[in-house]
Rosetta silent file (secondary structure, phi, psi, omega in degrees, C-alpha in Angstrom):
SEQUENCE: XXXXXXXXXXXXXXXXXXXXXXXXXXXXXXXXXXXXXXXXXXXXXXXXXXXXXXXXXXXXXXXXXXXXXXXXXXXXXXXXXXXXXXXXXXXXXXXXXXXXXXXXXXXXXXXXXXXXXXXXXXXXXXXXXXXXXXXXXXXXX
SCORE:     score description
SCORE:     0.000 S_00000001
   1 L     0.000  134.102 -176.502   62.700   -3.667   28.928 S_00000001
   2 L   -90.206  132.108  177.400   60.820   -1.066   26.942 S_00000001
   3 L   -92.768  136.252  178.898   58.929   -2.123   23.828 S_00000001
   4 L  -124.623  149.321  176.672   59.038    0.259   20.917 S_00000001
   5 L   -58.042  166.342 -178.480   57.118    0.106   17.673 S_00000001
   6 L   -60.314  -37.248 -179.227   58.905   -1.232   14.607 S_00000001
   7 L   -94.821   -3.979  175.495   59.512    2.250   13.264 S_00000001
   8 L    82.593   11.627 -178.176   60.172    3.802   16.705 S_00000001
   9 L  -121.686  120.348  177.809   57.294    6.329   16.552 S_00000001
  10 L  -117.017   21.098 -178.491   54.281    6.058   18.895 S_00000001
  11 H   -64.458  -33.723  178.369   52.705    9.531   18.402 S_00000001
  12 H   -62.036  -32.333 -177.454   49.660    8.034   16.656 S_00000001
  13 H   -65.443  -43.718 -178.810   48.776    6.031   19.732 S_00000001
  14 H   -65.390  -40.298  177.860   48.441    9.211   21.884 S_00000001
  15 H   -64.789  -42.713  177.970   46.213   10.877   19.281 S_00000001
  16 H   -60.814  -48.270  179.834   43.997    7.764   19.075 S_00000001
  17 H   -61.659  -39.972  177.109   43.664    7.571   22.872 S_00000001
  18 H   -62.139  -46.959 -179.577   42.811   11.273   23.006 S_00000001
  19 H   -64.713  -30.640  176.790   40.184   10.910   20.297 S_00000001
  20 H   -77.932  -29.083 -176.683   38.587    8.002   22.092 S_00000001
  21 H   -89.186  -27.908 -172.428   38.518    9.692   25.514 S_00000001
  22 H   -60.035  -45.637  179.405   37.501   13.203   24.465 S_00000001
  23 H   -58.934  -37.169  179.701   33.752   12.527   23.746 S_00000001
  24 H   -69.926  -40.773  179.235   33.267   10.954   27.170 S_00000001
  25 H   -63.007  -47.183  177.950   35.086   13.816   28.894 S_00000001
  26 H   -62.536  -41.328  179.180   33.036   16.457   27.068 S_00000001
  27 H   -61.240  -40.885  178.568   29.769   14.603   27.763 S_00000001
  28 H   -64.502  -43.833  179.438   30.693   14.496   31.461 S_00000001
  29 H   -65.624  -42.938  179.807   31.502   18.210   31.575 S_00000001
  30 H   -69.053  -31.225  176.840   28.275   19.143   29.780 S_00000001
  31 H   -68.422  -37.778  178.656   26.282   16.893   32.091 S_00000001
  32 H   -64.452  -45.891  178.006   27.765   18.682   35.142 S_00000001
  33 H   -60.196  -44.600 -177.958   26.747   22.050   33.591 S_00000001
  34 H   -62.859  -40.115  178.817   23.277   20.691   32.838 S_00000001
  35 H   -64.913  -36.249  175.061   22.876   19.535   36.477 S_00000001
  36 H   -63.805  -40.227  178.995   23.805   23.052   37.592 S_00000001
  37 H   -68.782  -37.906  176.830   21.091   24.526   35.287 S_00000001
  38 H   -62.489  -44.971 -179.471   18.560   22.015   36.639 S_00000001
  39 H   -64.432  -39.929  177.966   19.404   23.037   40.248 S_00000001
  40 H   -63.009  -41.905  178.965   19.021   26.723   39.285 S_00000001
  41 H   -63.458  -41.748 -179.307   15.611   25.976   37.683 S_00000001
  42 H   -62.787  -47.722 -178.962   14.465   24.052   40.761 S_00000001
  43 H   -69.785  -36.864  179.108   15.486   26.790   43.234 S_00000001
  44 H   -62.173  -41.153  178.677   14.084   29.499   40.921 S_00000001
  45 H   -68.391  -35.727  176.367   10.663   27.737   40.832 S_00000001
  46 H   -61.142  -41.744  179.431   10.691   27.451   44.614 S_00000001
  47 H   -67.609  -41.241 -175.897   11.262   31.211   44.879 S_00000001
  48 H   -66.032  -37.391  178.874    8.639   32.000   42.238 S_00000001
  49 H   -69.360  -39.152  178.168    5.979   29.910   44.083 S_00000001
  50 H   -65.036  -39.410  176.022    6.853   31.651   47.364 S_00000001
  51 H   -63.641  -40.527  178.475    6.444   35.035   45.640 S_00000001
  52 H   -67.136  -35.465  177.843    3.103   33.935   44.275 S_00000001
  53 H   -67.576  -39.978  175.731    1.962   32.787   47.720 S_00000001
  54 H   -62.652  -41.922  179.242    2.922   36.202   49.122 S_00000001
  55 H   -62.909  -40.244 -179.493    0.954   37.923   46.385 S_00000001
  56 H   -71.370  -32.142 -179.115   -2.090   35.783   47.198 S_00000001
  57 H   -69.102  -24.304  178.733   -1.715   36.391   50.953 S_00000001
  58 L  -100.221   12.317  172.333   -2.067   40.121   50.475 S_00000001
  59 L   106.380   15.862  179.785   -5.150   39.793   48.282 S_00000001
  60 E   -71.588  146.201  179.637   -3.978   38.992   44.791 S_00000001
  61 L   -78.500  173.754  178.633   -6.406   37.332   42.347 S_00000001
  62 H   -60.484  -44.807 -178.188   -5.701   33.988   40.626 S_00000001
  63 H   -65.739  -39.502 -179.782   -4.533   35.826   37.470 S_00000001
  64 H   -67.170  -38.491  178.727   -2.288   38.158   39.474 S_00000001
  65 H   -67.816  -44.965 -179.678   -0.674   35.256   41.342 S_00000001
  66 H   -61.649  -40.478  175.561   -0.136   33.316   38.127 S_00000001
  67 H   -62.872  -42.051 -177.996    1.492   36.399   36.512 S_00000001
  68 H   -63.564  -44.936  179.258    3.704   36.910   39.565 S_00000001
  69 H   -60.379  -45.796 -179.432    4.885   33.292   39.472 S_00000001
  70 H   -65.741  -39.059 -176.955    5.624   33.469   35.741 S_00000001
  71 H   -72.780  -30.935 -177.352    7.429   36.826   36.027 S_00000001
  72 H   -91.915  -10.531  179.602    9.692   35.838   38.957 S_00000001
  73 L   -74.817  128.093 -174.070   10.662   32.438   37.587 S_00000001
  74 L  -106.931   -3.500 -178.065   14.183   32.765   36.221 S_00000001
  75 L   -78.427 -173.503  177.786   14.829   29.293   34.754 S_00000001
  76 L   -79.868  145.156 -178.035   14.391   28.049   31.208 S_00000001
  77 L    79.669 -163.674  178.887   10.884   27.688   29.874 S_00000001
  78 L  -137.063  144.969  179.073    7.844   28.763   31.819 S_00000001
  79 L   -66.576  149.851 -179.258    6.008   27.212   34.759 S_00000001
  80 E  -120.830  158.666  173.081    2.734   25.558   33.922 S_00000001
  81 E    54.331   56.384  174.126   -0.540   24.950   35.751 S_00000001
  82 E   -77.661  123.387  178.901   -0.358   27.500   38.583 S_00000001
  83 E  -120.983  146.256  176.992   -3.235   26.932   41.001 S_00000001
  84 E  -122.924  133.422  178.458   -4.250   28.977   44.049 S_00000001
  85 E  -128.223  125.220  174.825   -6.362   27.425   46.861 S_00000001
  86 E  -100.706  138.045  177.775   -7.816   29.379   49.745 S_00000001
  87 E  -134.519  111.152    2.415   -8.714   27.575   52.961 S_00000001
  88 L   -78.456  164.049  173.875  -11.347   28.359   54.054 S_00000001
  89 L  -103.195  130.259   -2.666  -13.150   29.693   50.968 S_00000001
  90 L   -69.371  167.602 -177.916  -13.880   32.630   50.894 S_00000001
  91 L   -65.738  138.705  175.887  -10.563   34.034   52.128 S_00000001
  92 L  -131.895  153.153  175.981  -10.423   35.197   55.741 S_00000001
  93 L   -59.267  129.518 -179.143   -7.664   36.815   57.788 S_00000001
  94 L    92.024  -10.597  176.461   -5.613   34.018   59.319 S_00000001
  95 L   -76.849  174.534 -177.924   -6.746   31.439   56.781 S_00000001
  96 E  -101.301  150.167  168.487   -4.321   29.611   54.499 S_00000001
  97 E  -128.093  131.118 -178.177   -3.510   30.152   50.866 S_00000001
  98 E  -116.882  125.364  177.751   -1.692   27.437   48.894 S_00000001
  99 E  -112.292  126.394  179.962    0.020   28.184   45.611 S_00000001
 100 E  -130.339  137.278  177.089    1.108   25.204   43.539 S_00000001
 101 E  -145.730  162.882 -177.891    2.841   25.135   40.165 S_00000001
 102 E  -133.105  163.051  179.366    4.742   22.617   38.067 S_00000001
 103 E  -154.566  150.459  176.030    7.505   22.719   35.468 S_00000001
 104 E  -118.579  115.600 -179.232    9.172   20.286   33.140 S_00000001
 105 E   -85.893  125.454  177.464   12.939   20.734   32.768 S_00000001
 106 E   -92.715  116.721 -179.019   14.329   19.767   29.363 S_00000001
 107 L   -68.382  136.833  177.798   17.826   18.310   29.689 S_00000001
 108 L   -78.961  -42.733 -179.854   20.350   19.917   27.270 S_00000001
 109 L   -70.178  152.649 -178.143   22.685   16.904   27.253 S_00000001
 110 L   -76.997   58.143 -177.708   21.350   13.922   25.297 S_00000001
 111 H   -70.370  -20.830 -179.790   20.494   11.964   28.450 S_00000001
 112 H   -69.139  -11.678  176.924   17.377   10.633   26.745 S_00000001
 113 H   -74.985  -18.476  176.017   19.582    8.342   24.651 S_00000001
 114 L   -76.699  125.583 -178.865   20.176    6.212   27.746 S_00000001
 115 L   -57.997  134.120  178.921   17.508    3.508   27.886 S_00000001
 116 L    85.239   -0.219  179.403   14.996    4.081   30.716 S_00000001
 117 L  -117.778  132.542  179.604   15.823    7.747   31.261 S_00000001
 118 L   -78.520  157.966  177.055   13.563   10.555   30.048 S_00000001
 119 L   -87.246    0.625  176.699   14.913   13.686   28.271 S_00000001
 120 E  -140.535  156.975  178.885   12.838   15.857   30.662 S_00000001
 121 E  -128.940  121.964 -178.271   12.195   15.958   34.346 S_00000001
 122 E   -99.712  139.074  177.113    8.886   17.227   35.740 S_00000001
 123 E  -145.612  154.230 -176.628    8.575   18.586   39.261 S_00000001
 124 E  -124.533  137.633  178.263    5.929   20.398   41.319 S_00000001
 125 E  -124.450  148.356  175.477    6.469   23.026   44.039 S_00000001
 126 E  -143.097  154.845  176.443    3.972   24.525   46.440 S_00000001
 127 E  -138.915  141.684  178.317    4.016   27.192   49.142 S_00000001
 128 E  -118.938  134.254  176.564    1.526   27.988   51.927 S_00000001
 129 E  -135.037  161.630  178.529    1.069   31.380   53.594 S_00000001
 130 E   -88.434  134.939  179.718   -1.404   32.885   56.034 S_00000001
 131 L   -66.269  138.881  178.529   -3.948   35.360   54.608 S_00000001
 132 L  -109.178    0.226 -177.575   -3.444   38.984   55.662 S_00000001
 133 L  -149.463  157.704  177.908   -6.686   40.319   54.212 S_00000001
 134 L   -86.414  -12.647 -174.264  -10.320   39.280   53.729 S_00000001
 135 L  -108.033  149.716  177.062  -10.482   40.354   50.115 S_00000001
 136 L  -125.628   82.413 -170.931   -9.098   38.816   46.969 S_00000001
 137 L  -137.935   -3.795 -178.424   -9.274   41.681   44.554 S_00000001
 138 E   -72.935  125.479  178.671   -5.769   42.943   43.711 S_00000001
 139 L   -83.846  -17.467  176.919   -5.156   42.667   39.985 S_00000001
 140 L  -137.955  156.929  178.388   -1.383   43.174   40.416 S_00000001
 141 L  -125.136    0.000    0.000    1.080   42.480   43.158 S_00000001
């Protein structure tokens, strides 16, 4: 047996259910988009560090490498604290160069409202390449 409201109209119930469910649905969709942007930022920083390591391997200076990393990063914000380490020092052909940089991704969705979760995620990427020259003097790459 089907129960019907006293006046026979239940349209208000559907609107109320929709109004209660919609914020959760929208938050879920925006969180999925935000996760995609985070993944893009992560992969973009990986590529930028690899480009910086290549610049250093062909003789780029610390400033040139840092500029290369910043210019090739395609995510939101800018990478911070780019460091270049030559092993051995001074640079020799066949030696290693390590480029490391970090970034803090700011979540767009209000994930920081959840207790115990930060509104930003920091991560560090590094790349190692073999030196192809003995000099570190290129101002641009």
